[in-house]
N, C-alpha and C positions, 0 to 999 in steps of 0.2 A: 092300494098299490099291490099288484100281483107280482111276486118275485119268481123269476124264471129258474133260478139256481138255488140250491141249498148249500149250507155250510159243509165243506169237505168234498164237494162234488168236483169232478174233473171237467174242465172246459177247454175249448180250443180258441185261440185268438184268430179272428178273421183277417187281421192285418198281416201277421207274419207266421201263423201256423203253430205257435208254441202251445204246448199243453200245460195248463196251469191248474192250481187248486184254489177253490173259493175259500177265503178266510172269513169275510163278513161283508154285509152291506153297510156302506158309509151313510149315504142319503139316497134320495129317490133316483134309482137307476145307476148308481155308482157303486162298483164292487171292488173290494180289496182282494187281490190275488197274490199267490206266491208261485215261483217256479225255480228250477235249478239251472243256474247258468253254467254251461259246460266249459267255457273258456277260462273263467276264474274259479270254478269249482266251489261256488257258494250259493246259498239260497237268496233270491231277490224277492222283494215285495213291491207292488205297484197298485195304483188305483186306476181302474179302467171303466169306461162306460159300458153298461149292460148290452147295448146294441152292437158292440164290436166283439161279442163273444158268442160261441155256439157250443152245444153239448159235444163232448169228445166221445168218439166211438170206442 
């Protein structure tokens, strides 16, 4: 399995455009990411498929 992203790398969601940080790979092509939610002012984590992410500029 070739991983597209490394731990700590900034990625952008193709769905809603949020910039996130890669925490770790869970299983094949599933990535755990974190981002800062501006409305509640807290850090959120989620698991997203690798295909729905791209490298952030």
